[in-house]
Structures are given as C-alpha cells and as structure tokens.
C-alpha positions, -999 to 999 in steps of 0.1 A, spaced: -743 -392 -71 -766 -395 -41 -760 -384 -5 -757 -420 8 -730 -429 -18 -710 -398 -9 -712 -405 28 -703 -442 24 -673 -432 3 -662 -407 30 -662 -436 55 -640 -457 32 -616 -428 28 -613 -420 65 -619 -451 86 -594 -478 95 -596 -509 73 -604 -531 103 -630 -508 118 -667 -518 120 -678 -487 102 -654 -495 73 -668 -530 71 -704 -518 71 -698 -491 45 -680 -515 22 -708 -541 26 -735 -515 18 -716 -504 -13 -712 -540 -25 -749 -545 -21 -759 -509 -30 -786 -517 -55 -803 -540 -31 -805 -516 -1 -839 -503 -9 -853 -538 -5 -833 -550 25 -846 -548 60 -824 -537 89 -823 -574 100 -811 -585 66 -784 -557 65 -773 -567 100 -769 -603 89 -750 -593 57 -726 -572 79 -725 -598 107 -734 -572 132 -764 -564 154 -793 -543 143 -784 -517 169 -749 -514 153 -765 -508 119 -787 -481 135 -757 -465 152 -738 -465 119 -767 -448 101 -768 -421 128 -730 -417 127 -731 -408 90 -758 -382 94 -791 -401 90 -819 -402 115 -820 -441 115 -817 -470 91 -850 -462 74 -837 -427 66 -805 -442 52 -826 -467 32 -847 -439 16 -815 -421 5 -804 -453 -13 -828 -449 -42 -806 -446 -73 -820 -427 -102 -796 -414 -129 -798 -376 -128 -822 -379 -98 -824 -341 -93 -828 -332 -130 -793 -316 -131 -783 -316 -167 -748 -305 -157 -740 -337 -138 -709 -357 -148 -727 -385 -167 -753 -364 -185 -729 -336 -194 -694 -348 -199 -696 -386 -206 -727 -383 -227 -711 -355 -247 -679 -375 -253 -700 -406 -264 -722 -385 -287 -697 -360 -302 -663 -377 -297 -632 -366 -279 -623 -338 -303 -654 -318 -292 -644 -323 -256 -609 -310 -261 -623 -281 -281 -646 -271 -252 -617 -272 -227 -595 -251 -250 -623 -225 -256 -629 -221 -218 -592 -218 -210 -588 -191 -237 -619 -173 -225 -606 -173 -189 -572 -161 -201 -588 -131 -217 -612 -123 -188 -590 -132 -158 -593 -109 -128 -558 -108 -114 -569 -84 -87 -593 -110 -73 -566 -137 -73 -542 -112 -56 -568 -104 -29 -574 -141 -21 -536 -148 -21 -532 -119 4 -561 -134 25 -543 -167 26 -513 -150 40 -532 -130 66 -557 -155 79 -544 -182 102 -575 -203 100 -584 -212 64 -608 -239 50 -618 -248 15 -649 -268 6 -669 -280 -24 -691 -309 -34 -679 -340 -53 -655 -328 -80 -654 -293 -65 -643 -309 -33 -615 -325 -52 -603 -290 -61 -604 -281 -24 -582 -311 -16 -559 -302 -44 -555 -267 -31 -548 -281 4 -519 -301 -10 -505 -273 -32 -505 -249 -3 -490 -275 20 -460 -277 -4 -455 -240 4 -459 -241 42 -496 -230 44 -519 -256 60 -556 -254 54 -586 -275 64 -610 -294 41 -635 -323 46 -652 -346 21 -680 -351 46 -709 -327 39 -718 -330 76 -684 -318 88 -684 -291 62 -716 -276 75 -705 -279 111 -672 -261 104 -690 -233 84 -716 -227 110 -691 -226 139 -665 -205 121 -656 -171 136 -643 -138 122 -607 -151 122 -615 -177 96 -614 -176 58 -635 -202 39 -630 -207 1 -660 -223 -16 -655 -241 -49 -688 -243 -67 -691 -241 -105 -728 -234 -104 -728 -215 -71 -754 -239 -58 -733 -251 -29 -738 -216 -14 -776 -217 -16 -789 -253 -19 -787 -287 -3 -777 -303 -36 -778 -340 -26 -812 -338 -8 -846 -344 -25 -861 -312 -37 -827 -294 -31 -840 -274 -2 -823 -241 8 -790 -241 26 -791 -217 55 -757 -225 71 -740 -195 55 -764 -171 71 -750 -181 105 -713 -181 99 -690 -153 109 -662 -164 86 -651 -145 55 -665 -164 25 -648 -163 -9 -663 -181 -39 -646 -197 -69 -674 -201 -94 -688 -194 -129 -720 -180 -114 -716 -142 -112 -750 -139 -94 -730 -151 -63 -717 -115 -61 -751 -105 -47 -752 -130 -19 -748 -109 13 -725 -135 30 -701 -137 1 -672 -112 6 -653 -118 -26 -650 -142 -56 -630 -155 -85 -652 -159 -115 -646 -179 -147 -666 -181 -179 -681 -210 -199 -680 -207 -237 -697 -241 -242 -722 -264 -226 -695 -287 -214 -686 -284 -178 -648 -278 -178 -645 -263 -143 -624 -292 -131 -597 -281 -155 -602 -244 -148 -599 -249 -111 -564 -263 -116 -553 -232 -135 -569 -208 -109 -552 -227 -80 -518 -226 -96 -520 -189 -101 -534 -184 -66 -506 -204 -50 -480 -186 -71 -493 -152 -59 -494 -165 -23 -457 -174 -26 -450 -139 -39 -467 -122 -10 -451 -145 15 -416 -138 1 -423 -101 0 -433 -102 37 -402 -122 46 -380 -96 28 -397 -68 47 
C-alpha cells in the first residue's frame, strides 16, 4: 500500500461525511488508477472544486502540492520490493499452498512464542502503562491496527492512550514527546523505527533521534535492542516465512492488559 492510499483512507476514517476533504478523498480513491494521468484541472472538475482547493487538500495531507501527490499515486504491486507485504506473503501463500499451510504457520509461531515468552518484559511494560500518564502506541498499516486494538483494550480497563492512523501525526507526536511520555511501537520487521517505509527508496527515519519519550518496541527483530533510542522491547519469533504477527500481537496485548490490571489492582489494595 502506498503513502497516498494510506493518507486518503485516513481522511475517510476521520473527516465528516459532508466535508470537502472527505469528498475529495473519496473521489480520488474512486479514480485512483487514473490519478497519474489527470491534471489538477481535471481533478478539480471531477471533485467540483477549484484548483486551489485541490492544492490545499494535497498540502493538508502532507504533500508539497498536487504534483507531489500525483507522483505518490503510481501503483506498483510490491513497489518497494518487500516480500513480506500482505499480498506477496500471506495471500500468495494461501493461494499457492492452501489454507492448511497457513493455519500450520500460525500454530507454529504461537507455540514458539509460548516457549520463548519473556514475561519479565511484559511485566515491565505493564508497569510502565500504570506509571506513565501520557502513553501512545503507533505502527504502520496492520501494526497500526494492533495499536488501535490496544487502545480499545486498555480503555475497557480505565487506561486511555493515544494513537493515530496518520503517519504525519505519528511523527509529530513522537518528535514533540517529552520525558513524561511512553510510546509503544508495533513493528514486526522493526523498520518503523529506522525507515520511511512508504516513501521511495525507504530513506532513513530520524524522528526517534529527537524524541525524549521512552520507546518500547513490540517486534520480531531482535536487532532493535541495539537502537540507542529503544529502552525496552517485547520480542517474538517466526518459525516460518508466513508473517503471523497480526495474530501474535493479539496474544501479546491480552497478556499485557492482564498484567496491567494486576498491577493496578495491587496498587489500589496498597
């Protein structure tokens, strides 16, 4: 999924149905495969708005202008040669090997994590959730879905944390965060911590070098331990080539929230 698609979906998920931004985003998505050939005049006509409104919209979702937005619309399957992407890894595997193999991969990874689980790491993060008033959780695409899920699960238990689907808001929050903030990063590959994953050439991500927040990673990449800005982590293994982290995230979060409840009750008793 490209940067433009992500940002247009964020608009749909957050803007009012009758807003101009919602209308433009929906129109662009409905004509997505034609954007690369459409001039700003043609897009303005499609959306029934002025060219200046299209330019303003492009800037509001993080592009320099309409032409920058247009460049981001080029759709190439596995554009950044990431063989772990959803279509290439999971869907292609199911189509090639069948559902039995997919279930086997999930079971293998769950069993491996069960054997290698670091309960101390989960306890440390649960304690941090209790002690930090300002908490955020972020990820990209399916990892952001895990962050949203954690937000809801903690809310059920009286702990309210921040998350954003917008990559722009995520970076702003991380860069501006102070020492009183805990940020949980969901990233199976760990690349969220080091790379601009949706940009051509995946340039380095420098935002974590500027943050003062405590960063805790939930990842399968143990090399993240060596990142100077990562304070702690929950690490899980992969026994197969199938990316099962969406399932493993759920297990990790349930245990994390359970331990948070334990520590909170312990504090109330004291």
